[in-house]
Each structure stands twice: as C-alpha cells, then as structure tokens.
C-alpha positions, 0 to 999 in steps of 0.5 A: 060243173055248177052255174050260177054266175057269168064268172068261172071262178065262182061256178068253179068254188061253189062246185068244190064246196058242193062237193066231196067232203062237207068242209073245206078249208082255205088250203083245199080251195087254195089247191083246188083253185090253183089260186094264192090264199088272197085271191081265195078269199076274194073269190069267196067274197064275190061268190057271197055276192052271186049266192045272195042275187040267187036269194041262197044262204051265204058260205058258212064257215067254222072256226075249226072245220072250214067253209060250206054250204047249208043243205037248203042251199045245196038242196037249191043248187042242184036246180042249175043247170050245169051244162053251160058252165063256163070251164075254169082253168087251173095254173097249168091248163091256163099256162098251156092255153097262154102257149097255145094263143102264142103258138096260133100267133094271136094278134094283140096278146097283152097281159090285159087281153089275156086276164080276161080272157082267161078270167084271172087277174092281170098279176097273175098272168104276169107270174104265169109268164115267169113260170112259162119258160121251161113249158115253152117248145124247145128253142123258142122264146117269148118276145114284146112287141108293140101289140103284145106278147109273141112267140119266136123261133123253131117252128118245128118245135111249135109243131111238135109241141100241138102234136104232144098235146094232141097224143096226150089228149088234152082236151083244152087243145082238142076242143081248139081243134075241133073248130077247124074245117077240113076235119072230114076231108082228112078222115076219108084221105086218111082212110083211103091211104090205109086202104092203100098201103095195108097198114092200118093205124090203131083207132087213138093213132088215127083220131090224132093225125086227123086232128093235127093234119086239119091244124097243119093245112089250117097253119101253113095258110100263112106262108111264115109258117111253111117250112122250107130247105131240103128234105130228101125222101123216097117216092112211095105211097106216103109221100105220094099221098102227103104231095096230093094233099098238100097241093089241093089244100095248102103249100108243097114244099119238099120240108113239108112233105117230108115232114108230114110223112115222118108222122104218118109213118110214126103213127101206131099201127094195129094191123101191118102189111105183111107183104112188104119188104120192110115188114118182112125184115122187122118179123125177122129180127122180132123173131131174134128178140122174142128169142132172146127174151125166152132164152134169158126169161125160161118163158116161151114166147115165139108163137105166130100170133105174138110175133105179129103183135109184137111185129106191129108194135115195133114197126110204128117203134122204129120210126117214131125213134128213126125220126125222133117223134117222141112218145112221153106220157107222165103216167109211164113213171108209174109203169116203169116202177111197176114193170122195173122187174122186167126192164133189165130182161126187155132191154137185154132181148131188144138188141137185134131191135137196136141193131136193126135201128142202128140206135137206142131205145128210148126208156118210155119205148122201153116201158111199153115194150115191157108191158107188152112182154109183161101182158104176154107173161101173164096171158100164159101164167097157168092162173090165166089159162085155167081162169074161166070166170067171166069178167065184170068189166070189159075192156075196149080200146082204141090205142095200141096193143102197148098202152091197151095193156098197160090199162089192163095191168094197171086196173087188175093191179089197182082193183084186185078184186074185180075181173077185167077181160083182156083188151077188146079192139073197137071192131070186135066189141061191136060184134060181142053179145053182151047178154053173154056174161052180164058184164056190169060195165064196158070200159073204154077209151074210144068215145061211145054211146050206151047201146043197151043195158050195160053202162058204158065208161070213158077212161084215157089209155094211161089213167090219171089219178082223177080217173081212178078216183072216177072209176072207183065212185062208179065201182062202188056204185055198180057194187063192184067195190066193197064198202064194208071196212069204210062203213065200220071205220065211220061208225067206230070214229063217230063212236069215239067222237060222240063220247068226247064232243058235241056234234051238231051236224051228224050227218054232215060229219058221217058224209066227211067221215065216209068221204075220207075212208072211201079215197082211193087206196094206195095202189096194190103193186107187185113190186120187186121186193115181193119176188125173190132176189138173186141172192135170196135163190143162190144160198150157200148150198146152191153155189158150186166152185169145180175144177174142171168137168169132162164135158158140158153134159157133165157140168149141166148135171153137176149145175142141177145137183144142188136143185135135185138134193133139195127136191126143186127139180127131178133127175130127168130135168137135167137131161130135158135141158141137155135134150133141148141143147142138142135140138135147138143148139147153144142159145141158152149161152146169154154171154161168152162163158155162161149159160143159163140152164132151163127147161120147162116147168113141166120137164121136172120143176117141183119149186122155184129154184137157181143154182150156180156152177162155176169151172175154174177151168172151162170146158167146150161145148160143141152143137150142132156144128157150133163150138162155145166156151162154157165156164159158168152155168146158172141152173133155173127152175121155174114153177111159173112165168113170173116169180123169177123174173126179178132174179133174172133181172138182177143176173143180167144187170150182174152179167152187164157189168163187166167188172162184177162179171169179171170177179164172179168168172174168176172167182175161186172162193165161196165167199168171193161169190157170194160178194159179187151177188150180194153186190149186184143184188143190193145195186138192183133193189 
C-alpha cells in the first residue's frame, strides 16, 4: 500500500487508484473501501488535500469513465515507501477487531475510542455494532457499562472464537498474538511433548497451538477468566504436560487442564506413534474404511502407505469430533462442490469410523476425507502413474494431508496447463535439489525465505479468490500462463472502438482492457455432469429381470452378459469376479441382497459400462462359510479410477433410500426399474 498520509483511508484510496484498471467508478471505490457513497466522496476530497500537500495533481474524473490519477502523479507516487503504511480494514475486518477488543476486555471501549482506533466515523462504529450480533461468540452479548462497551457470557465460546481465528490464519489476530511473551517457551515445551508422545503435529497445527497457548497463558492471569468446575480426564502424558505448564505460567484447575488437553489431542498430526493401543485400534478401523471404499468404488486403496496416512488423519479427526473442536473453513464450500461425486462414496465408507467414534462425521470433516480419497484416486489413475513430466511448480505444505490435497486439486483444476508436484512436507523440501528438473516456482503454505534462484511464494492451504488473483499474476510473470488470447481480444476491441470514437488516452484504455481480459477465468471444474450418470450407463439393453438363477455364479455370468454382448468386457471378466469372491469372501455385497460385481480394469474391461440384473426369486451366495441372500446384481466395468464414481454415488444414494431400493428389488417390469433409476438420478444431479 502507498503511504502518503497518516490516515489509512487516504493511503487505501490512492493505492486503489494506482492499481489495476485505470478508471475507478464510485461503485468500485465503495466496494473496495467498504464505505458508503457519501464517505467515498469525503475521502476523495481528503485525498486531494494530501496530494496537493505533496505538489501532485488532484484525482481526475471522466464523466463516463470514472476517477483516475495522472501518469505524472503515478510516477511520483512510486517513490513513497509502502512498508510503513498503516493498514485500512474493510467492514468484516473492522468488526473482527471490535470482537477481539471485546474479548480482551479492553477498558474504555467507547464508540469514540473505537472510531479513533479504527479510523472511521462514530456512525460507522454504531453501524458495526448493529451488524455484530451474528458474529459474536456463542452465548455472549455486548452490554453498555459506565466505561463503554463490554462482552459478557461464555468464556469457553470466547476462547473458541480466538482459536478459530488463528486456525483460519486471520492475519489481524495473529499480529496481536505475536506481541505476547512466552512464545519461545511454549515452542520448546510443545516440541518436547511431541518427542515424549511420539505424535508429531503438522507445521500449521504446531504454529496454531503455540499462538493459542501463549494467548491462553496471558489470559488466565486474570482470575475472572479462569475455567472452573469438574473435568474428568485420564492421567496421561498430555494431562501431565498441561498441569506442568499451567503450574509454572498460569493457574491450575481441573477444567483448565481438561480443556487444554482436548485441544492438544485435536491438533492435526503428520506422524502417529503406531505402538499406542488407540493407534492400533484406529488402524484396524481405517482398514475397514478403505476396504469399504474399495468394495463400492472398484478402486483398490488398501495399501500400507495409504492406510498409515489415512489413519494419521483420522486420529486427529476422532478427537476434533469427540471434543467438538470444529474444523471449518469457508472455502470448503467450493471443495464440497468439486468433490460432490465422492461425498456419497466417502460417507458410505466411513460407517466403521462413525461406529468407532459413536458419532456422525460433520460435513466439513467429510469433505476433507473425500478430498483424501480423491487425491489417492488421482494418484493411482493411469495418467498419473504414466506421467514423467517435471513439475513447473513445487508445492510445500505444512498443513495436514487433507488440506494439502485440497490445495493440489484446486490448483490443478484452475490451472490445467501448469504442472504441479504432489505436496511435499517442509522436511522433504529442505532435502531437495532444485537444480534437478528446474522448477519455475515454489508455492508454500510455510513462511520461507528464498535461498536460491527459484522464487518462493506463500499461499493459504485453502486459497481465497484474492489468493488466486495473486497467483495468476505471478504465473503470468513467470510465463506459465499464456496471454496470447487476451492480447488478441484487446487489439480486436481497440480496433472496433477507434472506428467509432476518439480515444484521448490510448495507453490507459489498452491497460484497462488488458486488466479486464486477464481477470482470473471462471474455475474449470470437473463436475458430476461431466461424468456418466447412473441412467446414462444403465440403458434398456443393460437391464434384465429374470425369474431366478441356478446359483450365484450363474447369476454373475447372467449379469455380465449385456456387457459382453456390446464388447464392454471380455468373457473372462465374469470368471475373474467369481474367483475374487471365492478368494476374499462376499465383500462385494454392499447391501442386504445387493451385489456390486466388479474386478480390475486389466481383468478384461474394454470400455466403461454398467449392467443390472434383478432376480424375482433370490438365490444364495455361500462363500468361505458365509451365506448371503442375493437378489440384485449391479455389474460394473471401469476403465480408470475416476470416470464411474458419479454413477456409483447415485447408486449409493438409491440404495440408502429405503423407499427407492425396495421399489427396485420388487420391480417386475422394465418400466418400473427405469422409473426408479430415473428418479434417483434426478435427485442426485
């Protein structure tokens, strides 16, 4: 930000006018400054005064174009050091700082005091308080006192608010926390805890805990802020660590020890002590989850590497849910949309974990785990396995693998022409030789200094729209994004304009058009509609209703017959399914009476396909001492790890809808089956 005044709003306004497109309308300024139209005109006048003091031209205005700065003013403004510019907050940021001040119980929080501190009018602060209620910590309220405004209510909720702000890496709150003492001491003690337990936090989780605990130790110096009451917790390494820390730097109460212990257990891990009893129990459950996902998706994920990594993620997930340490990030909404085709499969797979946890998994946690499965599916796909291209951009992530994969997937989808590496940990990156492969950029969620010729750029683990704009600009400067299309569009539009109008500032208009056409394009996403639906795959010729079958093997061959007829699979494919079942048991039975019959692509699949066989009279599958009633067989022929998952998601939704699944099982005519499939497909679009 440019710095020409002690008033932040002046610096913000002149910076807005100096960047991006040349002409800014009043609406542009209202939006970027988070101010009313009246306030914008006030600050335009104040900024002109500041420019006049510096001997610079006033802000110019075109009747149709908007406000702009002359080129000579722009040139002179570059001399002003932006390092010392005071930041100007938008409305949301301003209200966050008001809540922070209330939680800190700052004395004398009057409207005048806040307006001076935040450099806005008293009326703006009054408006902020009217809009503040929905953003306050739960079970708290703002009251008026003789000294100004004060926040009263749940101490736990106030702490949760601070924790969530730090978890979302709110720079305004982090800046306040970094001024506190004991950060180094907490760092050393937390490092020792990880050595003692054998559980290592991810880089982001480590930093979050250091910041929060340093703030907590400062807060509980005030006895009125202490948690009281009974808190039951086991005597383990975590509770002993909490007791020792609080004894030296704060106050010891059972409630304080129990509360801090919960946060320590909920911190995202990157390595788990596999010798612990809980870890071994969780690994068994994780294997059941992976097997369940594999059985319904046709993708074999049951490897030691994947199981170990997924168990590490679920370890922290378990305690976050158990202790209600909610994981939430606004940008996960986009993730849920991008991975909607995997959400049903993941939800189905997680049943053993939910049983182990004795609680459902929240939608945000489910989205993280869906991304986890999606990342592994992508890694196992043939195009990934065959890829030998050196990445253009190296990714270095300090967050857990779930959010690391979110970053990788979002970048790959938004910038399909750029090759990104799979996420590396900070430790892995420090051992890398960047001269090999010659990447053009290192993109990192860790704060790192450049040590060589390759530039380093920081980004959030779950980027915002402004982050993507910054990334696009950097990629263009590095030659990773092609501007050819935008350049052609600019020249084409200029040709049309100059045929009909006189252009006084040709260079300014060119720059404005280039800014417009180089805006970040809408994100290119692979949506469910890009993949075949259940109705697309289960065509009339692929659906059969027969009276019964001699045995389950005969039923499998009958179910695969339509796929053999159109050459989707070879004759040996059905034999492979039978052999797998005889070897591994009836794990393909995904619901009472329903089998999802499939083998690997290399077992005789030529093209993607599905079939459906309904036995009016069920048969019995007896394998390895287990007997199952078999009445419905969905045959699946998958050619890769991804194309069929949308149809499977719809299939699971159908089977989980008891009304629809019963209509399917009891169907006696082709039209009845098609009606059920059509209704399920429409509901899941």
